[in-house]
N, C-alpha and C positions, 0 to 999 in steps of 0.2 A: 352702556362701557365692555359689555359683551360682544357691543355686536361691532364694535371700534378696535378690540382683541383677537376676534375672530377675523377682521379687515390686514389688522397685521400682522397676524400669523400666516395667512394665505400668500399676504407681499413678500413673508420672507421665505416662503417655501417658495416660489414663483423663483423672486434671487435663485436661489440656489441650485432651483433649475435649470437659472439662464446660464451659468458659474457655468455647473461642469457642464450644460448642454455643448459650452463652447471650448469647454478643454479637450472633449472626445473629439469634435471636431480636430483640432489644429493638434494630436497626437494621429487621426486618421488619413492627414494630411503630410506630419512629417513622417511615416510608415506608409506612403503613396510616395514621396521623392524617393524613399531608401527602396521600394522595392519593386516600380512601374513605373520612374523615372526614366528614360532608356539610355542608356550608356552607350550600345553596340545597338546602331541601325536593325532592326529589324529584315526579316525576306519579305515581310508586308509591304509595309511603309517604302523596303527599297524598291521592290516595284508599283505603287502609286508613284514615287516623288520620278522616277527615270520615266512610267508614263507619262507624268506632267510637264518634264522637262524635255519629251520630244517630241510632245502640242508643242510644246515654245517652240522648237526649232523648224517644224515641221513635217518628222521624221511620224513613222510609224508608230503611236506605243503597241499593236498586236505585233511587233515585225521583230523575234528574241532575239537576234544579232544587233537591232537599232536600242532594244531596250541596251541587254550589255555594257556596252559601249557607251550608253551611258551613266548606267549604275557606275561604272568604271570612272568614269570622267568625274562624277558627282563623290566623290570619294568612298563610295563602297566596293570591296571587291566584287570578282563576281561571283552571282551568284550559283550558276552550273546546277537548275533543278528548273527545268525551266517545265519538264511535264512532269511536273510538279504541283510550281509555282506558276500558275499559270493567268498570264494579263486579263483580266473580264471588268477594266472598270470603264462605263463609256466617255466616254467625249466629255459628257459634261459633266462628268464627278471629276475629270483631271482635272479641267480647266479650274473649277476652285483654289484645287493648289496650286495652279500653275504660278500665284507669285512667291511662293514658298520656295522655288527655283534658285528664286534672286542671291539667296541665302545658300550655307553649306548643308550637307545633307543631314547632319547631326545636330544642327542650327534649327533648321522646320523639321523636324521629331519633335524635337526641343518644348519649340512652340502649338504643333497640334497637339503634343501633352498638356499642356499647360488653359490652353484651350477646352480640352474637353475636361479635366480635372476641373476647371472654370464652372464652367456647362453642367454638371454634374450634377454638384453645391449650391447651383444657382436656380437650377429646377427645381432640388429636390426641397430647396427651403419657400419657394414659391408653392410646391406643390404639396406637401407632409409638416412644413411650419402656420404657415398662412391660409393655410385651405380651411374656412371653415365646419368644412363636417368633422372636420377629426379635430377639434378644438378641447373636448371630453376629454378625451385621448393622452399620455402626460408626453408634457416635455421631453422627457430622454426618451422615451418609446419611438415618438415623433425624429430625434433625431439619429436616431441608429439607425432608420430610415433612410435617412441625407447623407450619412457615409456610409450605406451599404454596401454601393456601389466601388467604392473603394479600399474594400476589408474580405470582398468572399472571390476566394478563387475565382473560379470561371469571368465572374463580374469585373475581374479583374486585367483579363485576356485582352477586352479589342487597349486598353491603356498601353500594355505591352508591347503589342502590334502593330498600333499605330495604324488600329485599322477603323473607317469614318463610321460605323456605326457610333463608335463612343462617342461623335458627338451629333448625332443624327438620333441619339434617343434621347437622350436630353431635352434638345431643344423640341421636340414632341414631348417631352413631358408637358411641359412649359407651355406648350401653344391647347393642351386638350384641358390643363387644370386652370390655368390661369385666365381671368374673368373681367379684369380691370378694363374696361374702358380706351385707354386712356391708351390705351397699349395696342390696342386692334390691331395699328396701319404695323406694328413690330413684330408684333403674331404671324399677319402674312407676310410677313420679310421673310424670317427664319422658320415658318412651314415651308415657306419654297425651298429654303439651304438644303432644308431637311428630307426631302422632296427626290431635289440634285446630289445630295449625298451622298443615301440611299433608293432608291424610287422604289424596290420591291417592297419596302420598309417604309416609306413615310404614305405613299398616296393613297394603301387604305384609310388614313385616320383623317380625310376628309369626310367620312360618316360623322365621322363622331364632333367635327369642328361646322359640318351644317346645323346636327343637333346642337350645339350652345346660339343662346339666343344674343348673346356677344361676342359672338361671331357670325354665322350663320353664313350665306352667301357670297355678303361685306369681303370677309377674310380667306374666301376660299379662291373668290374672283381675282383679289388680289394677288393671292399668292399664285394662278393661274397665270396671271398675266406678266409676274413676276420669271415668272422660270422659264416663258415663253421666252423671255429676253434677252434672259441670259444664253437658253439654250440654238436659239437664229443667230445670236454672234458669236458659239461655238459652232455651230453647224456652216455658216458661211466661212468660221477660215479652215475649217476641213476640207469646205469646197474650192477654197485658194491653195492649196500644198496639193501635188499628186498622189502624194506617198499617203496623205490622208481622202484619199476622196471614196472609196472602198473602204473605211470606216465598219460597217454594217455586218459584210459582207464577213470581214476580218474577225471580228469580233465573234462573230457566227461559227464559224470555226475553231475558234479557241474555246468556248460555250463544250458545244459537240462532243470535241479532243477534251477536253475535265472529267465529260459523262465516259466517257469513254470507260471498257474494262483495265484494275489497276491506279483509275487516274482517281485525282482528290475528290471526284461529282460520281464516281462510280456509285450509282447504287444500291449493286451487286457488292459490294462492301465485306466480306466476311472479314477481315486483317483487323484483331481486338488493338494494335496500338495505332489504325486511321485514323484522323477526324470525324468526329459521329455530326450527322446529320442533320435536322431536326424533319426536315420536308417530309412528304406522305411517297412520293417516289421512295425515298429511301427505305422507312416502314416496307410499303408493300415491296418493295427491291431483294428483302433479304432469299423470299421463296423463290424459285425458275420458275419466269413465265416471260412471255412473247414479251417483247419493250411495249408495241401499241397497245395488250392490254394493262401492262404497268402506268403506261402512263392518263389513259383512259378512263382506272382506278383512280388516277391520284387526279387527276381533273373534277370527276362526280363527284367526288369525298367532297372536296373543295368546294365545287361551286354548291353544292346540298348547307354547309355549316353557311357560306358569302350568304345564299340566298336567308336563310334563319335568321342570320346577322345581321343582315338592313330590311326583312319584312316584322324582327319584332325593333328593331327601331322607328321605321317609320311609325309602329303603332304607343311607341312608348313615348309620340312627338308631344301630347299632351299630358303626362307626368311633366312635377316637377323637375326642370334640370338637373335640382341639387341635388334627387334623388336617382335619376335614370341617366346618367353620363357618367357616373363612374364603374359602373356594371358596362354601359356599352363601348367605353376607351376598355375595360378588361375582354371584353366578348372580341374586339379586334385585335389587341396585343397576340393575345395568342393564336388569332386563324387566320392572321396574317403570315406566320410561319410554319404553314402548311405546305402552300401552294409551291413556290417555288425553291432554289436550294438554298437556304440558310446553312452556316456552322453553327455548333452548337455552342458560341460565344456571341451566337447573336439572341440564344435567349436571354440574355440584357433585358429585352424588351418588354418581360415578363415582371419589370417594374413598375410595370404601370397597368400591372393586375394588382395590387397593392394596395393601392385604395379603396378599390370599394370591397376587402376581403378584410378590409379595418372599419371600413363605413357596416357593414354586415356583420360583421362580431359587437359594434355597437351598438348596429338596433336588434341585436336579436333573436337575424332573420337569417335562417342558410348558415348559420353557424359553424357546420361540420363541413362544408364545401370551405367557406375560410380559412379555417384552419387547414386542410388539405390545402388549398393554391400557398397558402407562407409553405407549408413541407416541401409544395413540389417547386419551389421555388428556392427554396433552402437549398435540399437533395440539389437542383439543377445547378446552380452557381460554387455549389465543394463536390461535383462532379469529375472535376479537374484533381485537385489533389487526388482525388478516390484515385483516380486512371494513373496520378503517378506509380500513387502505393502497386501497382497493379503491373507496372511497367518495371519498379524493382522490383519484381518476385519470377521476373522470366520469362510472365505467360504470354505475352505478346509475341511469341517467335512462333508460334505454329497457325496454320490456316483451324481455327475453329468451325469445326463440322454443324451441319445443320441438324439447330433439332428445336424445342420448345424454346427449355434452358437458354440457350447459346442467343437464343431470336431475344426472350427479354433480355439477360444482359447488354447483348448487342446494340442493340437498337431500344435504350431504356433512355433515352432524350428524348428521342422521337414519339414512344407513348406514350410519355407523361404528357409530352404536350400535346398530343391530337389528343389524350385526354380531358386533355384540360378548357380544349374549345369544344370541345362535345359538350361536357359539365356549364361552361358557363354561356354557352347557344341557347340549350338547354330551360338555364335559371330565365334568359331574358327573355323568351316565350312566354312560360311558366308566371313571368313576373307581368306579361305583355295583354296573354290573355284573364289575368284577374283583373287588370285593368279595365275590358275592356269587358268586365262579367260588372262588376262594382266601380264604376269609374271613380266612383270621393275617395276610392280608398287609394293611398298614392301605394308604392310598395317599396 
């Protein structure tokens, strides 16, 4: 009798949590509609849309005159910000948005928003609600993690801007944590799309996919074939149009221009109002140094972390996948943001570190680090709102002098990400070493 009452009580609690969880999701979506659904087309999406339209018409997506003409034809006013709003998307990324160019630019931005929100909710449900490792965590807490990208300031920036990272990150979240064998082909296709949308973010996640027994080389090879077929078709199209033949040199020129002094990718920028970057080059570039030294230190630091990540992952292959995978995914996400140019809103990728933080907290292992990771993610996602307060106070008008205090303030994003990457790779190595010493002890 007592057992029956206990079961009934548990079911009532579960039903109550499900109802509240659904209400939370509805409120989050409603709020996202009113705060992030594009009313006016952002400059970021206008550049992406115009580049895709240029690709369709056979003109160069790296010629600002052709882009300006296409922006006006697509119904958006001239951007007049080309020195800052650089066209740096490769043709393979632009090709994925080409079908949307047959719609109006506003309708196209709405479609991208709907796809991104749907992907975030779907991937969050698979990762945080259906993931067996997290079943002991209250459903309400897991629901809050699902709606997190729709709720916090910096996490919503990609939705506001129509940036491809808003699509790539939920695809990676799904591919890393979905384990259904029947969806293996789907994961291969989606991983290929994530890599084409954001190659610098997607490609490193080959490592955790290889660790998964439900994926492994089967999924990676299928993804590679899919990406190769799409890329070959795009490159053949470029080769058939004279304005597109020299796209590699044109893209390289725009990247060099973006990294020059005073531009949006300038690693030595000390203007507090500038877009914060996350990569090591931006962290090191605060202090005066020759470009060769700055680049060398960047790649040396990134290479050390990448080697540690790969070696630690190889040593954990014999460990239970359910225990090793969240840590490998978390470390990969943090290290991925360091080698090349990433804006602060790319820190939405750190969403992939939260499953390991929750698992570590639940198992009472590395609780301090888990709490620190959750705090870092929260600070990163709130950076935009804190930055608006700074702007309101008028402190962004003067170039800040170089000092340790200003270094910490102006490079806070990069410092947090670099510190998180070092901590996670260190924990990965520690777990791998403990397994080597005591093979029977699972981390």
